N, C-alpha and C positions, 0 to 999 in steps of 0.2 A: 136482325137480318135472317138468321137461321129459322126463326119462327115464320117469317114471311115466305121463305123458300118452301117450307113444309106445307104451306097452304096452297101452293100452286097445284093445279089439277094434274091428273095422271098423263094427259095428252102432252103437256109441256115437258114432263119428266121423260116420257118415252121418246119424244122428238129430240130431246137433248142427248139421250143415250145413243140414238141412231146417228146423230151428228158426230158424237164422240168416235164411234168406230169408223164412220165414213171418212172423217178427217184424219184419223190415224192412217188409213190407207192412202188418202190423197196426199198428205204431207210427207209420207214415206217416199212417194214417187216425186213429189214436188221438190223435195230437198236435194235430190240427186239428179233431177232432170237437166238443170243447167250444166252439170258436169258431163252428162250424157250427150247433150247437144253440142257442147264445146268441142267434143272429139270429131264432130261432123261439120260445124259451121261456127260463126261468130255472133256478136250481139245483134247484127242486122237481121239474121234469120230468126233469132230468138224473138225479136220484136214482131216479125211477121206471124210466127206461130202463135204467140200469145194474143196478139191483137185480133187476128182472124178468128181464132177459136172463141174468144170471149165475146166478140161482136156478134158472131153468128148465134151463139148460145143465148145471147140477150134477147134476140127476136122471139125465141121460144118461151122466154120468161113472160113476155107480154101475152103471147098466144095462150099459154097455160093459165095465166091469171084470169083472163077474160072467160076462158072455157070453164074454169072451176066456179066462177060466179054463175054462169048460165046453168050448170049442172047442179049447183048447190052442194057440190062435193069435190074434194081434191085428192082423196086417198089414192085412187087409181093412178093419177098422174104422178103422185109422189113415189109410189112403189116402182112404176115404170122408169122414172128418172134415175132412181138409185140403182136399178137393175142394169140399165144401159151403161152407166158410168163404171159400175163394178166389173163389167166385162172389158171395157175399153182400156182401163188403166194397166192391167197386167199384160195386155197385148203389145204395149209399147216396148216390152223386152224383145220383141221379134223384129223391131225396126232396124233397117240397114241404112236408112238415109233420113234426113230431116223432113222431106215431104211426107213420108209415111207417118212420122210423128205428128205432123200437122193434121192429117186425117183423123188419127186416133184422139188427139187433143180436141178436135172438133166434136167427135162423138161423146167424149167425156163431158164437154161443156153443153152439148145438146141434152144429155141426161140431167145436168144441173139446171138447164133452162126449163125443162119439163117440171121439175119438182120444186124449185125455189119459191115462186110466187104462191102456189097453192099451200105450201108448207108455212110461209109467212102469214097467210090469211088464217090458217088453222091456229097458229099461235096467237094472233091478235084477237080472234074471236073466242078464244078459250078463257080469257081473263077480262076483267073490267078495265076501263081506261086508266084508273089510278095505279094499276099494276103492270101496265104494258112495258114500261122501262125495265122493271124487275124481270119479267118473263123473257124478254128479248136478251137482257143481260145474262141471265142464267143460261139461255141457249147458246150464246156466244162463248160463255165460259166453258161449257161442255165441248163446244166446237174447238176452242183453243186448247183444251186439255188433250184432245186427240192430236192437235197440231204439235203438242209437246212429245207425245208418245211416238208419233210417226218418225220424226227426225232422229230421236234417240234410238229407235229400232234400226233406222238406216245406218246410223253411225256405228252401232254395235255390229251389224252385219258386215259393213265394210271393214271394220277392224278385225273381223274373223276371216278376212281375205275372200269374201264373196264378191263377185263381179257386179258392176252396175246393173247388168241385165238380170241377174239373179235376184237382186234387191227389188227391182221393179216387179218381177214376177211374183214375189212374195205377197204383194198387195192383194192378189186375188183371194187369198184366204180370208182376209178381213172383209172383202166385198160380200162374201157369202153370208157372214154374220149380219151385215147391214140389211140385206134384202129380207132375211128371215125376221128380223126385228120389225122392219117396216110393215110387214104383213099384219102385225098385231095392232096397228094404229087405229084409234077410234077418234073421229073428229066431231066437234059440236055441230049440230044441225044448222044449216043456213038455208034461207028461202031462195030458190032459183030466181034469177033475174030474167025478165021477159027479153026475148031476142030483139036486139036493136041494131040498126045499121052502124057499122064501125066508123069512127071518126078520129082522124089524127089531131083534131083540135082540142082534145080532152074535154069534150062537152060533158057537163054534169059535175065537174070538179071546180073548186074555187080558184080564183086567179092567184091566190097566194101559193097554192100547190104548184101551179105552172111556174111561178117565179122560183120556187124551191128547186124544181127540176133544172131550170136554167143555171142556177148557182151550182148545183151538183155537177152539171156537165162541165163547168169551168174548172171546178176542183179536179174532176176525174181526168181532164185533159193533161193535168200534171201528175196524175197518179197512175203511172204505167205499171206494167207487171212487176210484182215483187221479185221475180227472177233476176231482174237487173241488179237488185241489191246483193243477191248471192253471187252473181257474176262479178260484181265489184269487189266483194269480200275475197273471192278467189284471186282476183287480179292483184289485190293488196298483199297477197302472200299466205293466205290461210290454207292449211292442208285440207285435202279432200275429206278426211274423216271429221274435221272440225266444222266444215260448212253446215252439215245437218245439226250439229250441236248449237251453232249460232242461231239457227232458225228456231230450234227448240227453246232457247233462252227467250227469244222475242215472244213466242207463243205462251210461254210460262208466265211472263209479265202480263200479257193480255188476259190470260186465264184468271190470274189473281184479282185483277181490277175490273174486269168486265161487269160482273154482277153488281158490286157496290156503286160503280160510276154510272152505269145505266139506270140503276134504281134512283140515283141522285137526280137524274133528269126528270123523274116524276115530281120532284119538289122544286128544283130551281129553274126548270124549263129545258126543253130539248136543245134549242138553238144556242144557249149559253155553253152547254157542255160540248156541242159539236164544234163551235168556234174554238174552244180551248184545245180540242184535239187537233184541229187543222193547223193551229199555230205550232203545236208540238211537231207536226209533220213537216212544216216549213223549216223549222230549226234543224231537224234531223237531216233533211235533204241538203241543206246548206253545208252542214258539217261533213256529210258523206262526199262532197265535192272536193274536199281537201285531202292531200296525202298525209298519212300518219302511220303510227305503229299499229300493228294488228291487235295489240292489247286494248286499244281504244274502241275497237269494234264491239266488244262485249257489253260495256255500259251503254254504248250508243243503241244497240239493238234492243236492250232492255227498255230504254227510253222510248223507242219506236213502238214497243208493245203498249205503252200508255196511250198513244194515239189511237191504236186499234180498240182498246178498251173503252175509250171515251166516245168513240164515234159509231162503231158497228151496231150496237144495240140501240143507241139513241136515234140514229138516222132512220132505222126501220120503225121504231115506235112513233117517230114524228110523222111518218107516212099515214099511219092509222088515224092520227089526230085530224087529218085533213079529209077523211073519207067516212061515209056511213057504212054500216055492216054489209049492205047489199052490193057494195062496189069495192070491197077490200081486195079481192083478187086482182081486179083491173088496176087499182092504185099501186099495188106492189108490182104488177106487170110493168107499168110505166116507170116506176122507180128503178127496177132491175134492168129495164131496157136502156135507160139513159146511162146508168153507171156501168153497164156491161158493154154497150155499143161504143161508148167513148173510149174504151180501152184500145180499140183498133187504131184510131189516130194517135192516141197517147203513147202506145207502145212503139208504133212505127216512127213517130216523131222523136221520141226519146232515143231510140236506137240510131236514128239518122243523125241527130245532133251529136251524140256520142261519137259516131263514126267519122263525121266530117269536121266537127269543131272541137270535140274533146269531152271527156266525162264531166269536167267542171261546169261547162255551159249547160249540159243536160240536167244536172242536179239543181243548178240555179234556176232554170226555167220551171222545174217542178215546184220549187219553193215559192216562186212568184205567183203561180197559179193558186196555191193554197192560201196565200195571204190576200189575194184579190177576192177569192171566194168567201173568206172570213168577213171581209169588209161588207160585201154585198148581202150576206146572210144577216148581218147585224142591222144594216140600215135600209135594206130594200125589201126583204121578205118579212112580212108581218104576220 
């Protein structure tokens, strides 16, 4: 495994390092944002904020993917995306109401939308097909390593009696490092694609890729914002300083297993690994719908990290398997559009079910979506 990692090109390593610092900043904010919003509104507003921000940002993921194909380059979009997000995150410390947070979350997701598809295309085109799982798994491991550091830093700062606003403001320092590193990126050359009329029918892609996107949309309908998990943990009685630690544990589990599990998809097949992860997701959500001791949250969230490790890298490597090198950006644009846009109905629906029916029904609905998607991926997508 270590020998294979050392053979990965410098572009993959630098993108991983950029993601490490970016996610350290993002998760530092993400871990405390539910607490911040809870002082202004409830789960309904949380669902609107996350759903609108993610759905709007997903449109830019499609736009940036197509644009990077036509230009034959995505570095400019990647740098701009990291720059916008690095400014928006610390500004949340100035918010006095949740609508202002909604605007800043939108800008943060806009930045992510600009960078994600070009960055994924850079990763996929940097390695041969037989190492795509390894490359994306390594990138997710670095991303999740940042997701460990961020919440730990948030917990440390809260324990030192810093306010939530001060903790959020601290993310700006990490954002500066992210942009500086992104400027040094070198991407593999890709031939620009001739300008074509845009089509929502996914012309040029195989029918199996379209079915894969349909199945992903079903799963994502039950995969609402992870902030609901932190909101639920807080509701079960977890202390404020423990909430970031719980998130760090989940990210630590994902960090440990992302590289080996994603690399495993290079051998056993992407769909087999993805289905395994979705089943873990369904079990986790079923268990989160029951009341219990807060001590059970710790092994449960470590278990949830296995779902992330098994799916995040494999799902993206699977996208490249359906596409030629000349349409990688567009393929990732469609993938990110579907998974991002569906977060709007998913988060609003989850928050509404929780509000009007109860948390048990909301978590059961999410579990059912994951199990249905697993069945369809196994028997419908070839």
